[in-house]
LOTI-436137 format. One line per field, with one value per residue (C-alpha): chain; x, y, z. Coordinates in nm, 3 decimals, always signed. Example, Ala and Ser with C-alpha at 12.3 -4.5 7.8 and 13.67 -1.06 7.14 Angstrom:
mol c(A/A)
xx c(+1.230/+1.367)
yy c(-0.450/-0.106)
zz c(+0.780/+0.714)
% end
This chain:
mol c(A/A/A/A/A/A/A/A/A/A/A/A/A/A/A/A/A/A/A/A/A/A/A/A/A/A/A/A/A/A/A/A/A/A/A/A/A/A/A/A/A/A/A/A/A/A/A/A/A/A/A/A/A/A/A/A/A/A/A/A/A/A/A/A/A/A/A/A/A/A/A/A/A/A/A/A/A/A/A/A/A/A/A/A/A/A/A/A/A/A/A/A/A/A/A/A/A/A/A/A/A/A/A/A/A/A/A/A/A/A/A/A/A/A/A/A/A/A/A/A/A/A/A/A/A/A/A/A/A/A/A/A/A/A/A/A/A/A/A/A/A/A/A/A/A/A/A/A/A/A/A/A/A/A/A/A/A/A/A/A/A/A/A/A/A/A/A/A/A/A/A/A/A/A/A/A/A/A/A/A/A/A/A/A/A/A/A/A/A/A/A/A/A/A/A/A/A/A/A/A/A/A/A/A/A/A/A/A/A/A/A/A/A/A/A/A/A/A/A/A/A/A/A/A/A/A/A/A/A/A/A/A/A/A/A/A/A/A/A/A/A/A/A/A/A/A/A/A/A/A/A/A/A/A/A/A/A/A/A/A/A/A/A/A/A/A/A/A/A/A/A/A/A/A/A/A/A/A/A/A/A/A/A/A/A/A/A/A/A/A/A/A/A/A/A/A/A/A/A/A/A/A/A/A/A/A/A/A/A/A/A/A/A/A/A/A/A/A/A/A/A/A/A/A/A/A/A/A/A/A/A/A/A/A/A/A/A/A/A/A/A/A/A/A/A/A/A/A/A/A/A/A/A/A/A/A/A/A/A/A/A/A)
xx c(-4.692/-4.385/-4.187/-4.281/-4.166/-3.829/-3.779/-3.869/-3.623/-3.342/-3.416/-3.432/-3.111/-2.931/-3.050/-2.951/-2.601/-2.571/-2.673/-2.453/-2.136/-2.177/-2.048/-1.757/-1.665/-1.662/-1.442/-1.191/-1.158/-1.069/-0.825/-0.596/-0.230/-0.076/+0.250/+0.533/+0.794/+1.059/+0.999/+1.184/+0.951/+0.630/+0.561/+0.630/+0.274/+0.375/+0.477/+0.127/-0.034/+0.186/+0.086/+0.145/+0.224/+0.560/+0.533/+0.457/+0.348/+0.341/+0.132/+0.291/+0.017/+0.036/+0.360/+0.669/+0.873/+0.662/+0.910/+0.659/+0.704/+1.082/+1.038/+0.786/+1.011/+1.294/+1.070/+0.925/+1.264/+1.395/+1.109/+1.104/+1.482/+1.433/+1.219/+1.458/+1.396/+1.540/+1.462/+1.344/+1.172/+1.152/+0.963/+1.286/+1.493/+1.778/+2.039/+1.915/+1.881/+2.234/+2.365/+2.167/+2.308/+2.659/+2.582/+2.467/+2.807/+3.025/+3.076/+3.085/+2.880/+3.163/+2.930/+2.758/+3.050/+2.924/+2.560/+2.512/+2.215/+2.034/+2.081/+1.998/+1.630/+1.708/+1.814/+1.500/+1.623/+1.980/+1.855/+1.686/+1.962/+2.208/+2.003/+2.013/+2.390/+2.434/+2.198/+2.365/+2.725/+2.725/+2.624/+2.250/+2.109/+1.879/+1.919/+1.748/+1.583/+1.445/+1.142/+1.055/+1.204/+1.561/+1.654/+1.911/+2.143/+2.136/+2.244/+2.519/+2.645/+2.655/+2.844/+3.098/+3.143/+3.193/+3.409/+3.572/+3.861/+3.836/+4.119/+3.921/+4.217/+4.149/+3.770/+3.699/+3.356/+3.242/+3.363/+3.057/+2.824/+3.029/+3.098/+2.726/+2.652/+2.922/+2.796/+2.591/+2.414/+2.147/+2.036/+1.842/+1.641/+1.271/+1.155/+1.027/+1.345/+1.558/+1.347/+1.428/+1.795/+1.804/+1.631/+1.888/+2.173/+2.032/+2.000/+2.355/+2.484/+2.315/+2.430/+2.796/+2.750/+3.030/+3.293/+3.181/+3.199/+3.562/+3.644/+3.464/+3.548/+3.393/+3.198/+3.005/+2.715/+2.658/+2.661/+2.421/+2.180/+2.183/+2.118/+1.848/+1.559/+1.242/+1.047/+1.090/+0.758/+0.771/+0.622/+0.304/+0.221/+0.080/+0.383/+0.193/+0.244/+0.622/+0.674/+0.477/+0.670/+1.006/+0.921/+0.786/+1.093/+1.324/+1.162/+1.117/+1.179/+1.047/+1.207/+0.894/+1.087/+1.183/+1.002/+0.995/+0.909/+0.774/+0.723/+0.525/+0.289/-0.066/-0.199/-0.019/-0.107/-0.486/-0.559/-0.916/-0.800/-0.738/-0.490/-0.271/+0.074/-0.021/-0.328/-0.123/+0.147/-0.117/-0.237/+0.105/+0.146/+0.439/+0.242/-0.118/-0.265/+0.086/+0.061/-0.024/-0.097/-0.077/-0.192/-0.113/-0.400/-0.304/-0.616/-0.488/-0.194/-0.024/+0.008/-0.250/-0.505/-0.478/-0.694/-0.578/-0.698/-0.949/-1.055/-1.173/-1.475/-1.586/-1.878/-1.782/-1.943/-1.715/-1.406/-1.529/-1.526/-1.155/-1.082/-1.268/-1.102/-0.753/-0.638/-0.309/-0.143/-0.047/-0.270/-0.261/-0.595/-0.611/-0.902/-0.853/-1.151/-1.398/-1.767/-1.923/-2.114/-1.782/-1.567/-1.551/-1.322/-1.037/-1.044/-0.828/-0.576/-0.600/-0.406/-0.472/-0.228/-0.429/-0.206/-0.315/-0.157/+0.130/+0.338/+0.606/+0.945/+0.969)
yy c(+2.038/+1.837/+1.983/+2.337/+2.264/+2.132/+2.434/+2.672/+2.496/+2.532/+2.900/+2.973/+2.783/+2.964/+3.297/+3.199/+3.102/+3.440/+3.625/+3.408/+3.457/+3.833/+3.879/+3.644/+3.819/+4.157/+4.021/+3.861/+4.180/+4.367/+4.109/+4.015/+4.073/+4.030/+3.834/+3.910/+3.632/+3.882/+4.114/+4.001/+4.218/+4.053/+3.902/+4.211/+4.181/+3.869/+4.043/+4.183/+3.849/+3.648/+3.852/+3.617/+3.312/+3.133/+2.861/+2.954/+2.659/+2.655/+2.371/+2.291/+2.268/+2.098/+1.904/+1.914/+1.970/+2.257/+2.546/+2.783/+2.614/+2.667/+3.031/+3.089/+2.927/+3.161/+3.468/+3.345/+3.260/+3.597/+3.768/+3.548/+3.578/+3.948/+3.843/+3.602/+3.282/+2.994/+2.674/+2.588/+2.246/+2.030/+1.715/+1.517/+1.317/+1.444/+1.325/+1.548/+1.846/+1.777/+1.804/+2.120/+2.290/+2.212/+2.324/+2.664/+2.737/+2.585/+2.660/+2.302/+1.984/+1.766/+1.549/+1.434/+1.240/+0.918/+1.019/+1.286/+1.108/+1.082/+1.448/+1.574/+1.577/+1.828/+2.103/+2.296/+2.317/+2.406/+2.696/+2.868/+2.769/+2.941/+3.259/+3.227/+3.172/+3.486/+3.684/+3.577/+3.546/+3.171/+3.253/+3.184/+3.272/+2.970/+2.594/+2.344/+2.053/+1.735/+1.583/+1.299/+0.950/+0.889/+0.838/+0.567/+0.755/+1.075/+0.885/+0.714/+1.052/+1.201/+0.909/+0.914/+1.285/+1.237/+0.924/+0.927/+0.691/+0.583/+0.398/+0.104/-0.015/+0.287/+0.242/-0.127/-0.066/+0.189/-0.033/-0.261/+0.037/+0.239/-0.056/-0.122/+0.243/+0.265/-0.049/+0.048/-0.290/-0.150/+0.078/-0.225/-0.261/-0.174/+0.119/-0.120/-0.329/-0.017/+0.109/-0.208/-0.179/+0.182/+0.097/-0.174/+0.066/+0.311/+0.043/-0.081/+0.275/+0.351/+0.018/+0.109/+0.485/+0.557/+0.363/+0.517/+0.865/+0.804/+0.673/+0.932/+1.246/+1.566/+1.368/+1.178/+1.425/+1.435/+1.056/+1.026/+1.275/+1.093/+0.751/+0.834/+0.964/+0.818/+0.865/+0.531/+0.515/+0.421/+0.680/+0.478/+0.473/+0.767/+0.975/+1.263/+1.163/+1.105/+1.424/+1.624/+1.463/+1.535/+1.902/+1.957/+1.785/+2.014/+2.338/+2.236/+2.452/+2.703/+3.042/+3.257/+3.550/+3.348/+3.218/+2.872/+2.783/+2.451/+2.364/+2.043/+1.869/+1.996/+1.656/+1.721/+2.089/+2.106/+2.216/+2.080/+1.732/+1.571/+1.328/+1.595/+1.678/+2.044/+1.957/+1.719/+1.986/+2.234/+2.000/+2.019/+2.288/+2.480/+2.535/+2.562/+2.867/+2.948/+2.816/+3.016/+2.803/+2.919/+2.655/+2.692/+2.623/+2.573/+2.639/+2.526/+2.303/+2.120/+1.823/+1.749/+1.978/+1.902/+2.079/+2.113/+1.839/+2.071/+2.305/+2.022/+1.991/+2.352/+2.430/+2.532/+2.871/+2.940/+2.842/+3.069/+3.359/+3.305/+3.275/+3.599/+3.786/+3.671/+3.979/+3.820/+3.485/+3.470/+3.624/+3.579/+3.588/+3.663/+3.456/+3.530/+3.767/+3.588/+3.668/+3.418/+3.229/+3.153/+3.092/+2.721/+2.802/+2.915/+2.575/+2.474/+2.750/+3.122/+3.213/+3.089/+3.149/+3.122/+3.037/+3.030/+2.858/+2.676/+2.430/+2.175/+2.222/+2.025)
zz c(+0.111/+0.208/-0.085/+0.018/+0.375/+0.254/+0.028/+0.310/+0.543/+0.289/+0.234/+0.606/+0.679/+0.397/+0.527/+0.881/+0.764/+0.592/+0.906/+1.128/+0.926/+0.897/+1.253/+1.187/+0.861/+1.036/+1.315/+1.077/+0.872/+1.193/+1.334/+1.046/+0.967/+0.623/+0.648/+0.407/+0.397/+0.280/+0.576/+0.890/+1.098/+0.974/+1.315/+1.523/+1.658/+1.854/+2.178/+2.210/+2.125/+2.361/+2.668/+2.963/+2.747/+2.750/+2.483/+2.121/+1.905/+1.527/+1.383/+1.046/+0.782/+0.444/+0.493/+0.715/+0.397/+0.265/+0.207/+0.369/+0.708/+0.707/+0.603/+0.879/+1.140/+1.052/+1.084/+1.413/+1.562/+1.449/+1.635/+1.946/+1.985/+2.059/+2.357/+2.531/+2.333/+2.538/+2.347/+1.997/+2.014/+1.702/+1.605/+1.580/+1.823/+2.039/+1.791/+1.507/+1.742/+1.865/+1.510/+1.436/+1.746/+1.629/+1.276/+1.403/+1.554/+1.280/+0.910/+0.787/+0.776/+0.902/+1.107/+0.790/+0.644/+0.490/+0.531/+0.266/+0.107/+0.439/+0.526/+0.175/+0.273/+0.546/+0.302/+0.384/+0.746/+0.653/+0.441/+0.732/+0.978/+0.744/+0.778/+1.157/+1.149/+0.943/+1.165/+1.491/+1.376/+1.455/+1.812/+1.858/+2.199/+2.207/+2.204/+1.972/+2.154/+1.995/+2.169/+1.929/+1.880/+1.764/+1.399/+1.326/+1.092/+1.296/+1.607/+1.403/+1.278/+1.627/+1.780/+1.496/+1.556/+1.931/+1.908/+1.566/+1.637/+2.002/+2.167/+2.298/+2.505/+2.726/+2.707/+2.778/+2.934/+2.675/+2.391/+2.391/+2.350/+2.104/+1.876/+1.847/+1.776/+1.510/+1.332/+1.025/+1.022/+1.255/+0.969/+0.843/+1.163/+1.159/+1.372/+1.636/+1.649/+1.653/+1.947/+2.141/+2.039/+2.159/+2.487/+2.564/+2.485/+2.738/+3.006/+2.944/+2.958/+3.291/+3.438/+3.379/+3.401/+3.652/+3.455/+3.126/+3.277/+3.372/+3.025/+2.812/+3.012/+2.877/+2.616/+2.881/+2.921/+2.544/+2.524/+2.818/+2.663/+2.329/+2.485/+2.742/+2.532/+2.685/+2.361/+2.189/+2.005/+1.638/+1.397/+1.336/+1.709/+1.907/+2.010/+2.170/+2.535/+2.516/+2.312/+2.570/+2.855/+2.691/+2.638/+2.990/+3.137/+2.940/+3.060/+3.426/+3.623/+3.371/+3.323/+3.334/+3.187/+2.879/+2.574/+2.416/+2.058/+1.931/+1.563/+1.525/+1.283/+1.293/+1.406/+1.738/+1.781/+1.819/+2.180/+2.187/+2.088/+2.428/+2.273/+2.111/+2.243/+2.292/+2.500/+2.717/+2.767/+2.875/+3.149/+3.316/+3.581/+3.421/+3.096/+3.217/+3.037/+2.908/+2.550/+2.238/+1.930/+1.568/+1.321/+0.951/+0.711/+0.345/+0.138/-0.202/-0.124/-0.412/-0.456/-0.186/-0.026/+0.344/+0.598/+0.960/+1.190/+1.359/+1.078/+0.853/+1.081/+1.027/+0.803/+0.452/+0.499/+0.798/+0.601/+0.323/+0.569/+0.633/+0.262/+0.183/+0.468/+0.362/+0.171/+0.066/+0.011/+0.378/+0.645/+1.023/+1.207/+1.580/+1.711/+2.082/+2.108/+1.880/+1.933/+2.181/+1.913/+1.737/+2.043/+1.953/+1.656/+1.881/+2.051/+1.754/+1.834/+1.911/+1.596/+1.243/+0.959/+0.637/+0.341/-0.022/-0.323/-0.148/-0.347/-0.270/-0.433/-0.763)
% end
């Protein structure tokens, strides 16, 4: 009798799953867009999806270095730029964003002298920045902003670019700061020790701010911006709060007629996770109900199959619905009007980009 009951339960639950997912399958078939990475107009549906939103967030699935993510960012920037894109926020510190902004308006990598090995890993970014340079004639109408912690070598590169051969006899107050920043020995510091080093630099800078302003002239504002990043968390500590704070600070007061774009790791971009950067941003007045999240889900990612932070908790039959409805290697699903019984899925983001067979570069 017990065996019959168990068998009946399995059969009923299987049938129930089949009936439940029928509605979801029908919805997904009606709310999908095939994305072609070679078509610069692939995301021309965004204006309609953005509606009254101001911040578009792309949760990078698979890996930050997955070529797909760089290709998507170019297409998204290309589309958002037609709608008054103001800032492109990146999961890097101010120093890397500072370099990228200069790279977009120059034809050389002069700031990288002596650091070629460090920057070699950023080729995936340079490739899509080169496309933007070509598209805009080295005159992008948006600014790149870094909201994460500072990287040692990037800060070193920026300071060397700003103060290549300073005349310290004319900069006695600034000398103590600049000499420390131009000393490569701090490359050996751990993330935590470098954080303390960076914090002290900022305090010393602010203490002598008036004198340094006189000595550094038109380079003062750049130096101040590079040395006053409040996000000093090391990468193995929760950085969500400082990243959210940095972004909100940058857009306040917000231009409600403009758009903002954030590309960030998927661990930080799940709205229903109360500890995620995106959730924290959405609690702030300027961005309340103003954020549209698109998370990227790589179904068969090589070398590792990584599911988005939120989607990994979905039943396999629900994930199967997305896979079956994906009529291409790259399909965007609009989840904003999901049937009530599936509304919980959009808590992980109102847009889902379902990617099949993604591979890292060899």
